[in-house]
N, C-alpha and C positions, 0 to 999 in steps of 0.2 A: 180493392176487391180481390178475393182469393182466386187464384188461377188453377186450383187443384182440380183434377179430373173427377167428375161425379162418379159415384159408385154405379156400375151398370145395373139396369133393371131388366131382368129377363122373365119371360113366361116360363121357359125351361132354360137351363144353363146353355148359353150359346145360341139360343133361338129367340129372336126378337119379334117375329111377325105373326106366326100362326100357331094356334093351339093344335097339336098334331093328332087329335082324336076327337070323335063326336061325343065322347063321354065327358062328364064333369070331373074325371080323374085321369091321371096318367101314371103308369107303373112301369118301372124298368129295373134291371139289376144294376147294382153299383158299378161293376166292371164295364157294362154296356156303354156308359157315357164317359166314365172317368179315364178309361184307357185311351180315349181319343185326345185327352188333355194331359197325357203323361202322369196320370193318377193325381193331378193337382187341380182342384176346382178353385179358381181365384175368388176373392170376396165379391159378392154381388147381392142383389135383392130380387124378390118377386113381388110384383105390384098387387096381385090379387089371388095369391095361393097360400095355403098352409102346406108345408112339406114335412113328411116323415122320413127320416133316414134311419134304416135299421141295419146296423153292422153286426152280422152274425158271426163272422170270422175275420181275422186279420186285425191290423192296427189302423186307427184313424186319429189324425190330428185335427181337432175342431178349432175354428176361429169364429167366434160369435160376438158380434159388436166389439171387435178388437181384443176380446179375451180368448186366450189360447189354452187348450187342454188336450191331453193325449190319453187314449184308451185302447186296451187290447182285449177287454172282455165284451160280451154282447151288450149293446146299448141302443136306445132309440133317441134320436135328437128330433125334437119337435120345433119347427121354425115357422113363426107366424109371418104374415104379409109384412113387407118392408123391413124385416130384420136383416141386417148385413151379416152374411155368413159365407164361409169358405171351408174347404176340406182338403186334406192331403192323406191319401190312402197307401197302404202297403200293397204290393203287387199280388199278394195272396188273398186280398179282401173278397168277402162274399156277403151278400145282403141285398136289400131292395131300397129303392127310392120311390116313395108314393107321394104324388102331388095332387092335392085336392083343391078344386076351385072353391073360393071362399063362400059363394052362395050355397054350395053343397054342404059344407060344414055347418053353416047357419041353419039350413033347412033341417038337417039331421037333429040339430039342437032343439029346434021348435017341435019336431015330432016326438022327441024324447023328454019334453017338458023343461028344457033349460039348456045351458051350455054343456056340450058333451065333454069337452076337456078344455082347459084354459088355452086360448089363442092370444092372450094379451102379451105374453113375453115368451122368449125361447126357454126351453127347459129340457134337461137331459134325464132320461129314465133308465135305470139299470133293470135287467130282466131277471125276475125270480123264477119264471115259468117258461123257459125257452121253448120247450116242446110244444106247448099250447100255442104260443105265438107263431112258431114255425108252421104249424098245421094251418092256422088261419091265413097266414100270408101265402103259403104255398097253394092253398085252394084259390085264393084271390088271384094269384099269378096265373094259375091254370085257366080260370074262367076269363080273365082279362084277355088272354092270348087266343082264346077259342071263340068260335061263332056258334056255340051250341044253343039249342032252344032254351028260352028262359034266361038267357045270359044277363039281361038287365036286372032281373029279379035277384039272381044269385049274387051279382056284384053289390047290389044294394044291401042284401042280407049280410054279406061278408064285411062290408064297410061298417054297418051298424055294430056288428060283433066286435070288430077291431077297435072302434072308437069308444065303445062302452068299456072294454077291457082297459084301454089306455086311461080313461077317466078314473076308473077304480084304482089303477096303479098309481096315478098321480095323487089322488086323494090319500092313499096309504102313505106315499112318500112325504106328503105335506104334514100329515098327522105325526109321523115319526120325527121329522126334522124341526117342526115348529108347532107343537101341540097347543101352545097358549098364545100364539101370535095373532092378534086381532088385525094386524096389518093386511093380511090376505082378505079379510072381510071388507075392510075399508077400500082396498084396491078394487075388489069386485064391485062394490057399490059405486065407486068413482067411474069405472068403465061402463056400468049400466046407465048412470046419469049422462055420461059423455055420449052414448049412443042416442039418447033422447034429445040432447041439447047442443050437439056440436055445431049445428047450423046457426045457432043463436049467438055463438061466440061469447059464451060466458067467461068471466074472469076466473082466475085461480081462486080468488077469495069467495066467489059465488059457489063454486063447487065445494070448497072447504066448509063453508057455512052450512050447506045442505047436509054435509057428512058429519057435522058436529066436531070438526077438528080445525086447527089453524092452518093457514096457507103454508108456512114453513114445514109443518108436520106432514102435510100432503105431499109436498115436494120431496122431502126426505124419504117418505114411504115409496114414492114412485122410483126414486133413484136406487133404493135398496132392492126392490123387487123386480123392477123393469129396466134398471140401468139407464133410465132417461128421466128428465124432469117432467113435471106435470104438463108444462107448456109444450114440451117436445111431443108428448103423447097426444095432446089435443091437436097440435099441428099435423102430426103424422096421420091422425084420423081424417082430418080435412083433406090432406093430400091424397090419401087412399081413395076417398070418395071422388075427388076431382079426377084422378086417373081413371076410375071406373067410368065416369061420365064421358071423358074424352075418348076412351077406347071403345066402349060398348053402346054409346048413344050418338045421335046426330045433333045433339044440342050445340049451339054456337058457344064460343068462349064467354060471351056476355051472358048467355042463358045459364051456363055452368056457374059463373060467378054469382048470379042472382040466386040460383038454386042453393048455393052453399052459404048464403047470407053475407056476401061481401058487398059493401056499399058502392064500390066502383069496379068495373072490369080491370082497370089499370092496377088497382090495389091487389086484386086476385092474381094478375099476371106477375107482379113483383113477388108475391108470396110463393107462387108456383116455381118461378125461376130460382128463387133463393134456395129451395130444397132439392131441385132436380138439375139445376145448371142449364136449363133451357126453357123458353117460353111455352105456354100451352099449345100453340099451333104447331110448333116444331116437334113437341112431344107426340102430338097426334099423328103427324106425318111419319115419324119414326116408328110408330105403332101400327102403321098400315091403315089408319083411318083418315084418309085424305078427303075430308068433306068440306063443303062451303062454310065459311065462317060468317 
């Protein structure tokens, strides 16, 4: 059995217990947190957050799922839930970190008739219209830190504007880099099927058949676009839902196992420990949800 230390799972980097705001979003400047850690954010995950990192000025070294890259021009890094990521910043860095609770992103998607922007895999966006983005984020920052009348409405409006803009930017980048790539369509269809059937524990062959492709092709597609196998994506989706249930509900471990379609609680516990390094009850205690099992 591997003795490697599990990648830490944080709500915000360095904070394991409490979401520090009544809002479903959290916003801070990059220097605000990174200077506390000598400008180096070690690789970690977020269980239930989509995080947007906007580097407006300075240099950033990105580590996303073990892949490293360096940028000195304005960029936005979109990091989905459970993606392992870390950053190293220059001391003159400026920009924002915006953390969105996954239910907020999903609700905005429903209100706007579909997924606002892809949260299936991490992606980097270069900024063609920096002044526009700066205006939106500066306004969001001002509203977030104030207690003015209508604050919730203004925050909601600003988030809508930001995510629609990101969606359009991502679609434009995709069209330029892969105009004839049907893989994106197959991946999107796979993720939609996964949302509907992950509790049923479909096999890779079952998903591939529904998509009209072979299982090896689906695996190759997932590795190319998400840097994970299809089985890893399915397992991470189950794991994400398990963590949500353990953190945000009072369901027992047995009830969580049943809710997620596991035939036996012991099988669920082994699955959970394999991916997190700890059994479900220990994870719940570390998350501050010490309830009766």
